[in-house]
ZADO-1210 file (C-alpha; in nm, 4 decimals, padded with zeros to 6 digits):
<atoms>
<atom x="18.6025" y="-00.3487" z="15.7474" code="UNK" pos="1"/>
<atom x="18.3613" y="-00.4968" z="15.9974" code="UNK" pos="2"/>
<atom x="18.0779" y="-00.4571" z="15.7461" code="UNK" pos="3"/>
<atom x="18.2792" y="-00.6396" z="15.4794" code="UNK" pos="4"/>
<atom x="18.3553" y="-00.9274" z="15.7161" code="UNK" pos="5"/>
<atom x="17.9893" y="-00.9466" z="15.8169" code="UNK" pos="6"/>
<atom x="17.8882" y="-00.9563" z="15.4509" code="UNK" pos="7"/>
<atom x="18.1310" y="-01.2377" z="15.3754" code="UNK" pos="8"/>
<atom x="18.0025" y="-01.4331" z="15.6735" code="UNK" pos="9"/>
<atom x="17.6453" y="-01.3893" z="15.5528" code="UNK" pos="10"/>
<atom x="17.7380" y="-01.5193" z="15.2082" code="UNK" pos="11"/>
<atom x="17.9106" y="-01.8221" z="15.3626" code="UNK" pos="12"/>
<atom x="17.6005" y="-01.8919" z="15.5701" code="UNK" pos="13"/>
<atom x="17.3807" y="-01.8738" z="15.2609" code="UNK" pos="14"/>
<atom x="17.6044" y="-02.1206" z="15.0789" code="UNK" pos="15"/>
<atom x="17.5834" y="-02.3598" z="15.3738" code="UNK" pos="16"/>
<atom x="17.2038" y="-02.3332" z="15.3731" code="UNK" pos="17"/>
<atom x="17.2046" y="-02.4092" z="15.0013" code="UNK" pos="18"/>
<atom x="17.4260" y="-02.7139" z="15.0587" code="UNK" pos="19"/>
<atom x="17.1762" y="-02.8470" z="15.3119" code="UNK" pos="20"/>
<atom x="16.8822" y="-02.7950" z="15.0749" code="UNK" pos="21"/>
<atom x="17.0710" y="-02.9602" z="14.7897" code="UNK" pos="22"/>
<atom x="17.1287" y="-03.2686" z="15.0053" code="UNK" pos="23"/>
<atom x="16.7678" y="-03.3610" z="14.9267" code="UNK" pos="24"/>
<atom x="16.6771" y="-03.5243" z="14.5962" code="UNK" pos="25"/>
<atom x="16.4024" y="-03.7238" z="14.4295" code="UNK" pos="26"/>
<atom x="16.5484" y="-04.0381" z="14.5882" code="UNK" pos="27"/>
<atom x="16.6418" y="-03.8807" z="14.9243" code="UNK" pos="28"/>
<atom x="16.3116" y="-03.7135" z="15.0084" code="UNK" pos="29"/>
<atom x="16.3547" y="-03.7319" z="15.3860" code="UNK" pos="30"/>
<atom x="16.6809" y="-03.6881" z="15.5749" code="UNK" pos="31"/>
<atom x="16.7950" y="-03.6693" z="15.9337" code="UNK" pos="32"/>
<atom x="17.0426" y="-03.4106" z="16.0615" code="UNK" pos="33"/>
<atom x="17.3115" y="-03.6805" z="16.0674" code="UNK" pos="34"/>
<atom x="17.2439" y="-03.7726" z="15.7026" code="UNK" pos="35"/>
<atom x="17.2507" y="-03.4074" z="15.5977" code="UNK" pos="36"/>
<atom x="17.5833" y="-03.3622" z="15.7761" code="UNK" pos="37"/>
<atom x="17.7241" y="-03.6669" z="15.5965" code="UNK" pos="38"/>
<atom x="17.6113" y="-03.5426" z="15.2554" code="UNK" pos="39"/>
<atom x="17.7336" y="-03.1859" z="15.3023" code="UNK" pos="40"/>
<atom x="18.0470" y="-03.2489" z="15.5061" code="UNK" pos="41"/>
<atom x="17.9348" y="-02.9812" z="15.7529" code="UNK" pos="42"/>
<atom x="17.9567" y="-03.0295" z="16.1314" code="UNK" pos="43"/>
<atom x="17.6426" y="-03.1759" z="16.2847" code="UNK" pos="44"/>
<atom x="17.5967" y="-02.8749" z="16.5130" code="UNK" pos="45"/>
<atom x="17.6144" y="-02.6408" z="16.2132" code="UNK" pos="46"/>
<atom x="17.3594" y="-02.8476" z="16.0212" code="UNK" pos="47"/>
<atom x="17.1287" y="-02.8550" z="16.3224" code="UNK" pos="48"/>
<atom x="17.1421" y="-02.4761" z="16.3470" code="UNK" pos="49"/>
<atom x="17.0773" y="-02.4365" z="15.9739" code="UNK" pos="50"/>
<atom x="16.7881" y="-02.6838" z="15.9832" code="UNK" pos="51"/>
<atom x="16.6216" y="-02.4876" z="16.2649" code="UNK" pos="52"/>
<atom x="16.6504" y="-02.1688" z="16.0594" code="UNK" pos="53"/>
<atom x="16.5188" y="-02.3295" z="15.7410" code="UNK" pos="54"/>
<atom x="16.2304" y="-02.4887" z="15.9286" code="UNK" pos="55"/>
<atom x="16.1328" y="-02.1549" z="16.0832" code="UNK" pos="56"/>
<atom x="16.0842" y="-01.9958" z="15.7392" code="UNK" pos="57"/>
<atom x="15.9095" y="-02.2954" z="15.5835" code="UNK" pos="58"/>
<atom x="16.1926" y="-02.4224" z="15.3635" code="UNK" pos="59"/>
<atom x="16.2030" y="-02.7488" z="15.5604" code="UNK" pos="60"/>
<atom x="15.9288" y="-02.9449" z="15.7313" code="UNK" pos="61"/>
<atom x="15.9784" y="-03.1940" z="16.0134" code="UNK" pos="62"/>
<atom x="15.8097" y="-03.5300" z="16.0386" code="UNK" pos="63"/>
<atom x="15.5694" y="-03.5273" z="16.3325" code="UNK" pos="64"/>
<atom x="15.6933" y="-03.8455" z="16.4961" code="UNK" pos="65"/>
<atom x="16.0521" y="-03.8666" z="16.3736" code="UNK" pos="66"/>
<atom x="16.3674" y="-03.6603" z="16.3669" code="UNK" pos="67"/>
<atom x="16.3564" y="-03.6426" z="15.9880" code="UNK" pos="68"/>
<atom x="16.2987" y="-03.3523" z="15.7532" code="UNK" pos="69"/>
<atom x="16.1719" y="-03.2907" z="15.4014" code="UNK" pos="70"/>
<atom x="16.1646" y="-02.9877" z="15.1709" code="UNK" pos="71"/>
<atom x="15.8883" y="-02.7462" z="15.2624" code="UNK" pos="72"/>
<atom x="15.6017" y="-02.6096" z="15.0561" code="UNK" pos="73"/>
<atom x="15.7531" y="-02.2623" z="15.0679" code="UNK" pos="74"/>
<atom x="16.0152" y="-02.3827" z="14.8197" code="UNK" pos="75"/>
<atom x="15.7363" y="-02.5043" z="14.5906" code="UNK" pos="76"/>
<atom x="15.5752" y="-02.1602" z="14.6051" code="UNK" pos="77"/>
<atom x="15.9047" y="-01.9937" z="14.5163" code="UNK" pos="78"/>
<atom x="15.9663" y="-02.2470" z="14.2393" code="UNK" pos="79"/>
<atom x="15.6221" y="-02.1826" z="14.0929" code="UNK" pos="80"/>
<atom x="15.6870" y="-01.8085" z="14.0953" code="UNK" pos="81"/>
<atom x="16.0267" y="-01.8581" z="13.9326" code="UNK" pos="82"/>
<atom x="15.8723" y="-02.0763" z="13.6627" code="UNK" pos="83"/>
<atom x="15.5955" y="-01.8320" z="13.5742" code="UNK" pos="84"/>
<atom x="15.8502" y="-01.5498" z="13.5588" code="UNK" pos="85"/>
<atom x="16.0641" y="-01.7316" z="13.3033" code="UNK" pos="86"/>
<atom x="16.0580" y="-01.5640" z="12.9596" code="UNK" pos="87"/>
<atom x="16.0170" y="-01.9165" z="12.8209" code="UNK" pos="88"/>
<atom x="15.6907" y="-01.9574" z="13.0123" code="UNK" pos="89"/>
<atom x="15.5526" y="-01.6362" z="12.8620" code="UNK" pos="90"/>
<atom x="15.6807" y="-01.6802" z="12.5072" code="UNK" pos="91"/>
<atom x="15.6252" y="-02.0530" z="12.4528" code="UNK" pos="92"/>
<atom x="15.2435" y="-02.0985" z="12.4206" code="UNK" pos="93"/>
<atom x="15.2093" y="-01.9886" z="12.0540" code="UNK" pos="94"/>
<atom x="15.4950" y="-02.2160" z="11.9501" code="UNK" pos="95"/>
<atom x="15.3597" y="-02.5107" z="12.1494" code="UNK" pos="96"/>
<atom x="15.0098" y="-02.4633" z="12.0060" code="UNK" pos="97"/>
<atom x="15.1298" y="-02.4313" z="11.6472" code="UNK" pos="98"/>
<atom x="15.3594" y="-02.7322" z="11.6668" code="UNK" pos="99"/>
<atom x="15.0723" y="-02.9397" z="11.8059" code="UNK" pos="100"/>
<atom x="14.8419" y="-02.8304" z="11.5246" code="UNK" pos="101"/>
<atom x="15.0970" y="-02.8827" z="11.2474" code="UNK" pos="102"/>
<atom x="15.2208" y="-03.2183" z="11.3759" code="UNK" pos="103"/>
<atom x="14.8878" y="-03.3478" z="11.5028" code="UNK" pos="104"/>
<atom x="15.0756" y="-03.4889" z="11.8025" code="UNK" pos="105"/>
<atom x="15.1104" y="-03.4124" z="12.1730" code="UNK" pos="106"/>
<atom x="15.3687" y="-03.1431" z="12.2444" code="UNK" pos="107"/>
<atom x="15.5688" y="-03.1089" z="12.5660" code="UNK" pos="108"/>
<atom x="15.7934" y="-02.8209" z="12.6693" code="UNK" pos="109"/>
<atom x="16.0325" y="-02.8848" z="12.9583" code="UNK" pos="110"/>
<atom x="16.3117" y="-02.7069" z="13.1449" code="UNK" pos="111"/>
<atom x="16.6279" y="-02.8878" z="13.2556" code="UNK" pos="112"/>
<atom x="16.6694" y="-02.8341" z="13.6314" code="UNK" pos="113"/>
<atom x="17.0121" y="-02.9937" z="13.6519" code="UNK" pos="114"/>
<atom x="16.8799" y="-03.3407" z="13.7245" code="UNK" pos="115"/>
<atom x="16.5546" y="-03.3927" z="13.5333" code="UNK" pos="116"/>
<atom x="16.3108" y="-03.2237" z="13.2979" code="UNK" pos="117"/>
<atom x="16.0353" y="-03.0122" z="13.4526" code="UNK" pos="118"/>
<atom x="15.7207" y="-02.9537" z="13.2468" code="UNK" pos="119"/>
<atom x="15.6517" y="-02.5885" z="13.1616" code="UNK" pos="120"/>
<atom x="15.3854" y="-02.6249" z="12.8946" code="UNK" pos="121"/>
<atom x="15.2049" y="-02.9049" z="12.7185" code="UNK" pos="122"/>
<atom x="14.9410" y="-02.9492" z="12.4533" code="UNK" pos="123"/>
<atom x="14.7732" y="-03.2891" z="12.4432" code="UNK" pos="124"/>
<atom x="14.6489" y="-03.2638" z="12.0877" code="UNK" pos="125"/>
<atom x="14.5619" y="-03.6290" z="12.0357" code="UNK" pos="126"/>
<atom x="14.3817" y="-03.6834" z="12.3645" code="UNK" pos="127"/>
<atom x="14.2100" y="-03.3432" z="12.3234" code="UNK" pos="128"/>
<atom x="14.2552" y="-03.2873" z="12.6950" code="UNK" pos="129"/>
<atom x="14.1867" y="-02.9304" z="12.8056" code="UNK" pos="130"/>
<atom x="14.5000" y="-02.7251" z="12.8603" code="UNK" pos="131"/>
<atom x="14.5947" y="-02.7235" z="13.2267" code="UNK" pos="132"/>
<atom x="14.7396" y="-02.3932" z="13.3470" code="UNK" pos="133"/>
<atom x="14.8064" y="-02.5188" z="13.7009" code="UNK" pos="134"/>
<atom x="15.1762" y="-02.5659" z="13.7685" code="UNK" pos="135"/>
<atom x="15.2325" y="-02.9114" z="13.9177" code="UNK" pos="136"/>
<atom x="15.6126" y="-02.9313" z="13.8781" code="UNK" pos="137"/>
<atom x="15.5720" y="-03.2669" z="13.7046" code="UNK" pos="138"/>
<atom x="15.9108" y="-03.3982" z="13.6005" code="UNK" pos="139"/>
<atom x="16.0568" y="-03.6657" z="13.3758" code="UNK" pos="140"/>
<atom x="16.4003" y="-03.8343" z="13.3529" code="UNK" pos="141"/>
<atom x="16.6761" y="-03.7182" z="13.1199" code="UNK" pos="142"/>
<atom x="16.7997" y="-04.0515" z="12.9887" code="UNK" pos="143"/>
<atom x="16.4709" y="-04.2036" z="12.8714" code="UNK" pos="144"/>
<atom x="16.2801" y="-03.9116" z="12.7131" code="UNK" pos="145"/>
<atom x="16.3409" y="-03.7126" z="12.3969" code="UNK" pos="146"/>
<atom x="16.3254" y="-03.3768" z="12.5802" code="UNK" pos="147"/>
<atom x="16.5662" y="-03.5095" z="12.8412" code="UNK" pos="148"/>
<atom x="16.8192" y="-03.6452" z="12.5942" code="UNK" pos="149"/>
<atom x="16.7913" y="-03.3328" z="12.3763" code="UNK" pos="150"/>
<atom x="16.8807" y="-03.1148" z="12.6745" code="UNK" pos="151"/>
<atom x="17.1375" y="-03.3493" z="12.8297" code="UNK" pos="152"/>
<atom x="17.3319" y="-03.3902" z="12.5048" code="UNK" pos="153"/>
<atom x="17.4377" y="-03.0245" z="12.5157" code="UNK" pos="154"/>
<atom x="17.5421" y="-03.0114" z="12.8818" code="UNK" pos="155"/>
<atom x="17.8996" y="-03.0316" z="13.0051" code="UNK" pos="156"/>
<atom x="18.0670" y="-03.3625" z="13.0838" code="UNK" pos="157"/>
<atom x="18.0394" y="-03.2978" z="13.4577" code="UNK" pos="158"/>
<atom x="17.6602" y="-03.2728" z="13.4318" code="UNK" pos="159"/>
<atom x="17.6342" y="-03.5847" z="13.2155" code="UNK" pos="160"/>
<atom x="17.8560" y="-03.7730" z="13.4624" code="UNK" pos="161"/>
<atom x="17.6340" y="-03.6633" z="13.7514" code="UNK" pos="162"/>
<atom x="17.3186" y="-03.7833" z="13.5758" code="UNK" pos="163"/>
<atom x="17.4795" y="-04.1194" z="13.5025" code="UNK" pos="164"/>
<atom x="17.6062" y="-04.1585" z="13.8603" code="UNK" pos="165"/>
<atom x="17.2544" y="-04.0920" z="13.9905" code="UNK" pos="166"/>
<atom x="17.1398" y="-04.4038" z="13.8083" code="UNK" pos="167"/>
<atom x="16.9726" y="-04.4921" z="13.4783" code="UNK" pos="168"/>
<atom x="16.6542" y="-04.6767" z="13.5769" code="UNK" pos="169"/>
<atom x="16.4851" y="-04.8966" z="13.3182" code="UNK" pos="170"/>
<atom x="16.1280" y="-04.8046" z="13.2218" code="UNK" pos="171"/>
<atom x="16.0806" y="-05.0241" z="12.9141" code="UNK" pos="172"/>
<atom x="16.2895" y="-05.2885" z="12.7364" code="UNK" pos="173"/>
<atom x="16.4221" y="-05.0076" z="12.5125" code="UNK" pos="174"/>
<atom x="16.5468" y="-04.7791" z="12.7905" code="UNK" pos="175"/>
<atom x="16.9171" y="-04.6990" z="12.7629" code="UNK" pos="176"/>
<atom x="17.0704" y="-04.8062" z="13.0947" code="UNK" pos="177"/>
<atom x="17.4336" y="-04.8526" z="12.9877" code="UNK" pos="178"/>
<atom x="17.6426" y="-04.5363" z="13.0453" code="UNK" pos="179"/>
<atom x="17.8579" y="-04.5801" z="12.7351" code="UNK" pos="180"/>
<atom x="17.5565" y="-04.6463" z="12.5171" code="UNK" pos="181"/>
<atom x="17.3964" y="-04.3292" z="12.6530" code="UNK" pos="182"/>
<atom x="17.7112" y="-04.1263" z="12.5822" code="UNK" pos="183"/>
<atom x="17.7134" y="-04.2548" z="12.2246" code="UNK" pos="184"/>
<atom x="17.3467" y="-04.1634" z="12.1872" code="UNK" pos="185"/>
<atom x="17.4114" y="-03.8110" z="12.3191" code="UNK" pos="186"/>
<atom x="17.6941" y="-03.7702" z="12.0647" code="UNK" pos="187"/>
<atom x="17.4556" y="-03.8637" z="11.7816" code="UNK" pos="188"/>
<atom x="17.2030" y="-03.6104" z="11.9140" code="UNK" pos="189"/>
<atom x="17.4650" y="-03.3336" z="11.9125" code="UNK" pos="190"/>
<atom x="17.5525" y="-03.4225" z="11.5544" code="UNK" pos="191"/>
<atom x="17.1982" y="-03.4257" z="11.4115" code="UNK" pos="192"/>
<atom x="17.0391" y="-03.1683" z="11.6435" code="UNK" pos="193"/>
<atom x="16.7446" y="-03.3738" z="11.7727" code="UNK" pos="194"/>
<atom x="16.6669" y="-03.6699" z="11.9996" code="UNK" pos="195"/>
<atom x="16.4311" y="-03.9635" z="11.9580" code="UNK" pos="196"/>
<atom x="16.2653" y="-04.1556" z="12.2382" code="UNK" pos="197"/>
<atom x="16.2242" y="-04.4979" z="12.0792" code="UNK" pos="198"/>
<atom x="15.9591" y="-04.6206" z="12.3229" code="UNK" pos="199"/>
<atom x="16.2218" y="-04.5841" z="12.5967" code="UNK" pos="200"/>
<atom x="16.0042" y="-04.4203" z="12.8620" code="UNK" pos="201"/>
<atom x="15.6616" y="-04.5549" z="12.7741" code="UNK" pos="202"/>
<atom x="15.5837" y="-04.8631" z="12.5710" code="UNK" pos="203"/>
<atom x="15.4472" y="-04.7854" z="12.2245" code="UNK" pos="204"/>
<atom x="15.5200" y="-04.4118" z="12.2553" code="UNK" pos="205"/>
<atom x="15.7724" y="-04.2519" z="12.0197" code="UNK" pos="206"/>
<atom x="15.8853" y="-03.8911" z="12.0776" code="UNK" pos="207"/>
<atom x="16.1063" y="-03.6466" z="11.8900" code="UNK" pos="208"/>
<atom x="16.2676" y="-03.3620" z="12.0856" code="UNK" pos="209"/>
<atom x="16.4975" y="-03.0668" z="12.0143" code="UNK" pos="210"/>
<atom x="16.6989" y="-02.8340" z="12.2410" code="UNK" pos="211"/>
<atom x="16.6047" y="-02.4754" z="12.3247" code="UNK" pos="212"/>
<atom x="16.8741" y="-02.2154" z="12.3967" code="UNK" pos="213"/>
<atom x="16.8674" y="-01.8956" z="12.5964" code="UNK" pos="214"/>
<atom x="17.0226" y="-01.5621" z="12.4980" code="UNK" pos="215"/>
<atom x="17.3715" y="-01.6841" z="12.5935" code="UNK" pos="216"/>
<atom x="17.3400" y="-01.9951" z="12.3772" code="UNK" pos="217"/>
<atom x="17.3096" y="-02.2361" z="12.6683" code="UNK" pos="218"/>
<atom x="17.0660" y="-02.5266" z="12.6250" code="UNK" pos="219"/>
<atom x="16.8280" y="-02.5055" z="12.9198" code="UNK" pos="220"/>
<atom x="16.5059" y="-02.6551" z="12.7847" code="UNK" pos="221"/>
<atom x="16.3639" y="-02.8765" z="12.5107" code="UNK" pos="222"/>
<atom x="16.0426" y="-02.9263" z="12.3167" code="UNK" pos="223"/>
<atom x="15.9032" y="-03.2502" z="12.1767" code="UNK" pos="224"/>
<atom x="15.6221" y="-03.3968" z="11.9710" code="UNK" pos="225"/>
<atom x="15.5081" y="-03.7455" z="12.0675" code="UNK" pos="226"/>
<atom x="15.2557" y="-04.0051" z="11.9624" code="UNK" pos="227"/>
<atom x="15.1926" y="-04.3749" z="11.9393" code="UNK" pos="228"/>
<atom x="15.4685" y="-04.5731" z="11.7719" code="UNK" pos="229"/>
<atom x="15.2183" y="-04.6845" z="11.5071" code="UNK" pos="230"/>
<atom x="15.1337" y="-04.3277" z="11.4112" code="UNK" pos="231"/>
<atom x="15.4838" y="-04.1810" z="11.4633" code="UNK" pos="232"/>
<atom x="15.6582" y="-04.4431" z="11.2548" code="UNK" pos="233"/>
<atom x="16.0359" y="-04.4505" z="11.1968" code="UNK" pos="234"/>
<atom x="15.9722" y="-04.3281" z="10.8409" code="UNK" pos="235"/>
<atom x="15.7897" y="-04.0227" z="10.9765" code="UNK" pos="236"/>
<atom x="16.0600" y="-03.9267" z="11.2280" code="UNK" pos="237"/>
<atom x="16.2778" y="-03.7173" z="10.9898" code="UNK" pos="238"/>
<atom x="15.9875" y="-03.4924" z="10.8862" code="UNK" pos="239"/>
<atom x="15.8686" y="-03.4580" z="11.2446" code="UNK" pos="240"/>
<atom x="16.2251" y="-03.3843" z="11.3572" code="UNK" pos="241"/>
<atom x="16.2563" y="-03.0970" z="11.1085" code="UNK" pos="242"/>
<atom x="15.9297" y="-02.9530" z="11.2369" code="UNK" pos="243"/>
<atom x="16.0326" y="-02.9830" z="11.6029" code="UNK" pos="244"/>
<atom x="16.3822" y="-02.8414" z="11.5417" code="UNK" pos="245"/>
<atom x="16.2347" y="-02.5493" z="11.3494" code="UNK" pos="246"/>
<atom x="16.0029" y="-02.4564" z="11.6359" code="UNK" pos="247"/>
<atom x="16.2812" y="-02.5061" z="11.8928" code="UNK" pos="248"/>
<atom x="16.5117" y="-02.2741" z="11.7014" code="UNK" pos="249"/>
<atom x="16.2453" y="-02.0076" z="11.6490" code="UNK" pos="250"/>
<atom x="16.1585" y="-02.0140" z="12.0173" code="UNK" pos="251"/>
<atom x="16.5300" y="-01.9848" z="12.0992" code="UNK" pos="252"/>
<atom x="16.5527" y="-01.6810" z="11.8707" code="UNK" pos="253"/>
<atom x="16.2510" y="-01.5330" z="12.0441" code="UNK" pos="254"/>
<atom x="16.4394" y="-01.5703" z="12.3733" code="UNK" pos="255"/>
<atom x="16.7371" y="-01.3783" z="12.2356" code="UNK" pos="256"/>
<atom x="16.9570" y="-01.6577" z="12.1024" code="UNK" pos="257"/>
<atom x="17.1835" y="-01.5599" z="11.8133" code="UNK" pos="258"/>
<atom x="17.3145" y="-01.8638" z="11.6231" code="UNK" pos="259"/>
<atom x="17.6811" y="-01.8744" z="11.5293" code="UNK" pos="260"/>
<atom x="17.7212" y="-01.8737" z="11.1517" code="UNK" pos="261"/>
<atom x="17.9151" y="-02.1715" z="11.0109" code="UNK" pos="262"/>
<atom x="18.1584" y="-01.9317" z="10.8422" code="UNK" pos="263"/>
<atom x="18.2135" y="-01.7235" z="11.1553" code="UNK" pos="264"/>
<atom x="18.5665" y="-01.7671" z="11.2974" code="UNK" pos="265"/>
<atom x="18.5839" y="-01.9717" z="11.6152" code="UNK" pos="266"/>
<atom x="18.2419" y="-02.1339" z="11.5866" code="UNK" pos="267"/>
<atom x="18.2511" y="-02.4378" z="11.8220" code="UNK" pos="268"/>
<atom x="18.2034" y="-02.7849" z="11.6874" code="UNK" pos="269"/>
<atom x="17.9248" y="-02.8521" z="11.9374" code="UNK" pos="270"/>
<atom x="17.7155" y="-02.5890" z="11.7598" code="UNK" pos="271"/>
<atom x="17.6865" y="-02.8053" z="11.4525" code="UNK" pos="272"/>
<atom x="17.3463" y="-02.9264" z="11.5653" code="UNK" pos="273"/>
<atom x="17.2234" y="-02.5701" z="11.6065" code="UNK" pos="274"/>
<atom x="17.3708" y="-02.4022" z="11.2987" code="UNK" pos="275"/>
<atom x="17.3359" y="-02.4914" z="10.9359" code="UNK" pos="276"/>
<atom x="16.9606" y="-02.5314" z="10.9703" code="UNK" pos="277"/>
<atom x="16.8837" y="-02.2562" z="10.7224" code="UNK" pos="278"/>
<atom x="16.9156" y="-02.5169" z="10.4487" code="UNK" pos="279"/>
<atom x="16.6629" y="-02.7377" z="10.6249" code="UNK" pos="280"/>
<atom x="16.4291" y="-02.4430" z="10.6763" code="UNK" pos="281"/>
<atom x="16.4347" y="-02.3631" z="10.3035" code="UNK" pos="282"/>
<atom x="16.2982" y="-02.7095" z="10.2379" code="UNK" pos="283"/>
<atom x="16.0066" y="-02.6686" z="10.4784" code="UNK" pos="284"/>
<atom x="15.6652" y="-02.5097" z="10.4192" code="UNK" pos="285"/>
<atom x="15.6164" y="-02.1780" z="10.5974" code="UNK" pos="286"/>
<atom x="15.3383" y="-02.1137" z="10.8454" code="UNK" pos="287"/>
<atom x="15.3102" y="-01.8329" z="11.0996" code="UNK" pos="288"/>
<atom x="15.3255" y="-01.8153" z="11.4800" code="UNK" pos="289"/>
<atom x="15.2073" y="-01.4648" z="11.5459" code="UNK" pos="290"/>
<atom x="15.4610" y="-01.2610" z="11.3517" code="UNK" pos="291"/>
<atom x="15.7192" y="-01.5410" z="11.3400" code="UNK" pos="292"/>
<atom x="15.7386" y="-01.7854" z="11.0462" code="UNK" pos="293"/>
<atom x="15.7562" y="-02.1508" z="11.1483" code="UNK" pos="294"/>
</atoms>
């Protein structure tokens, strides 16, 4: 019984440590013990004890001249290891390369981390920049990019609410900053199965993105093709969207995703963007990614 109680106490301690780490964000990069206690609701003495433990293992770093802390590099090391161990990281390169060659545009592959999109792979076809294999944890917002909107559209309402509450900063005159307008846009994305960044993150850059699902069917990543608004014209978007959705679905299948058939009993309405694409695929030319037709 004592061992069980000790185990439960250890789990509670781990959850408290996680709460402290999650108090930090892209906007709250440095926090004091008092601020961490306010954000977590934990007693200040408890937070102080947790901070000392996290600092001793490198998960937190203390400012030299102030009683403030920031996330430590040890977390970056662990995050890099986690990223390279993702099946997506291993399986994606052929799909990214082929989509870049077929579309002639830059291709970005990102994972949704619960708040923003983290780059996993990219192919800068137009700029002809050499492929960079160094993981930099570069991230982009959800509300202003095609990969972000493609992933966010298929999250639960609680996640969408959290993203909206965190703020919708404006990057260009086209950025969607109104919550209700964003919700309407996400509904359209769910219906058609792809997202378009209409020069919302960068001026004169149009992007088309589609969601990627894991073996359980959960959308956790997205892939996009992007180019100048002159080259990726509105008239070209439908063809590019079919190409991007096709590669996103094939990559999802490679990761173990099994689409729900439209005639299968109990298929959820939110799957409409993911199913029924066989008709679209029949209209597309077939190329090969390794052994997988794209």
